[in-house]
C-alpha positions as CSV (number, residue, x, y, z in Angstrom):
1,K,-1.0,15.0,-28.1
2,R,-0.4,14.3,-24.5
3,L,1.2,16.8,-22.2
4,G,4.5,15.7,-21.0
5,C,5.4,13.2,-23.8
6,T,8.8,14.7,-23.6
7,W,10.5,16.7,-20.9
8,E,10.8,19.7,-23.2
9,S,7.1,19.7,-24.1
10,F,6.4,19.5,-20.4
11,I,8.6,22.4,-19.3
12,N,7.7,24.6,-22.3
13,H,3.9,24.2,-21.8
14,E,2.2,27.6,-21.3
15,F,0.8,26.4,-17.9
16,F,4.3,26.1,-16.5
17,A,5.6,29.3,-18.2
18,V,5.8,31.1,-14.8
19,L,8.0,28.3,-13.3
20,N,11.8,28.4,-13.5
21,F,12.7,24.8,-13.7
22,D,16.4,25.5,-13.1
23,H,15.6,27.1,-9.8
24,L,13.1,24.3,-9.0
25,E,15.8,21.7,-9.6
26,Q,18.2,23.7,-7.4
27,K,15.5,23.9,-4.7
28,R,15.7,27.7,-4.8
29,I,11.9,28.0,-5.1
30,D,9.9,28.1,-1.8
31,P,7.4,25.3,-1.6
32,V,3.7,26.1,-1.8
33,F,3.0,24.1,1.4
34,V,5.3,23.3,4.2
35,P,3.8,21.0,6.9
36,A,4.4,22.0,10.5
37,S,7.2,20.0,12.0
38,D,5.8,20.1,15.5
39,K,2.4,18.6,14.6
40,T,1.3,15.3,13.1
41,N,0.6,15.5,9.4
42,F,-2.2,13.0,9.2
43,D,-5.8,12.7,10.0
44,A,-6.1,11.5,13.6
45,T,-9.7,10.4,13.2
46,Y,-8.7,6.7,12.8
47,D,-6.5,6.7,15.9
48,L,-9.1,8.6,17.9
49,E,-11.8,6.1,16.8
50,E,-9.6,3.2,17.8
51,L,-8.8,4.7,21.2
52,L,-12.5,5.1,21.9
53,L,-13.8,1.8,20.5
54,E,-11.1,-0.8,21.0
55,E,-10.4,-2.8,24.1
56,A,-6.6,-2.7,23.6
57,P,-6.1,0.3,21.2
58,L,-3.1,1.1,19.1
59,E,-1.5,-2.3,19.4
60,A,0.0,-4.3,16.6
61,R,-2.2,-7.4,16.2
62,A,-3.7,-9.5,13.5
63,R,-7.1,-8.3,12.3
64,R,-9.8,-10.9,12.3
65,Q,-12.4,-10.7,9.7
66,K,-16.1,-11.1,10.6
67,P,-17.5,-14.4,9.3
68,R,-19.5,-13.9,6.1
69,E,-23.2,-14.1,6.4
70,R,-24.8,-17.0,4.7
71,L,-26.6,-16.3,1.5
72,K,-30.4,-16.0,1.8
73,E,-32.5,-18.4,-0.2
74,D,-33.8,-15.5,-2.3
75,A,-30.3,-14.2,-3.2
76,S,-29.9,-12.6,-6.6
77,D,-27.5,-14.0,-9.2
78,K,-25.2,-11.0,-8.5
79,E,-25.2,-11.8,-4.8
80,I,-24.5,-15.5,-5.5
81,R,-21.6,-14.6,-7.8
82,E,-20.1,-12.2,-5.3
83,D,-20.3,-14.9,-2.6
84,E,-18.6,-17.4,-4.9
85,L,-15.8,-14.9,-5.7
86,Y,-15.4,-14.0,-2.1
87,R,-15.1,-17.7,-1.1
88,M,-12.6,-18.3,-3.9
89,I,-10.4,-15.4,-2.8
90,E,-10.5,-16.6,0.8
91,S,-9.5,-20.1,-0.1
92,D,-7.1,-19.5,-2.9
93,F,-5.2,-16.4,-1.7
94,K,-3.2,-16.2,1.5
95,P,-2.3,-13.0,3.2
96,F,1.2,-11.8,2.5
97,D,3.6,-11.9,5.5
98,Y,6.9,-10.1,5.0
99,T,8.5,-12.1,7.8
100,V,7.8,-15.4,6.1
101,A,9.0,-14.0,2.7
102,A,12.2,-12.7,4.4
103,Y,12.8,-16.1,6.0
104,K,12.2,-18.0,2.7
105,K,14.8,-15.7,1.0
106,Y,17.2,-16.4,3.9
107,E,16.5,-20.2,3.7
108,L,17.2,-20.2,-0.1
109,A,20.5,-18.4,0.4
110,V,21.5,-20.9,3.1
111,L,20.6,-23.8,0.9
112,A,22.4,-22.4,-2.1
113,G,25.5,-21.9,0.1
114,A,25.2,-25.4,1.4
115,G,24.9,-26.8,-2.1
116,A,28.0,-24.9,-3.3
117,G,30.0,-26.3,-0.4
118,A,28.8,-29.9,-0.9
119,G,30.6,-30.4,-4.2
120,T,34.1,-29.5,-3.0
């Protein structure tokens, strides 16, 4: 039987016997880890790498993908299939843009409002 199928089975499990769930819910138990509020709480390796390697670092911009290399004549069946799948994904799926999605939602609301006013 799975641990945590019910709330009771979860809180009554022997592993959690030392934990007072009432105190936990009331936030009366000190957390095991409290991140420092005066420091960043993420790995700065990425930002450092970007600062060192990019011409215009830390700017919002669209990322360009490197063009795919052409398949070699002696490519394996697996490599051919991977290339076909990659090309299908590139042609059939477009990147999601939340600004376009928000605009389309707004446009639909405007059209729905215009349609409601046209019949009166």
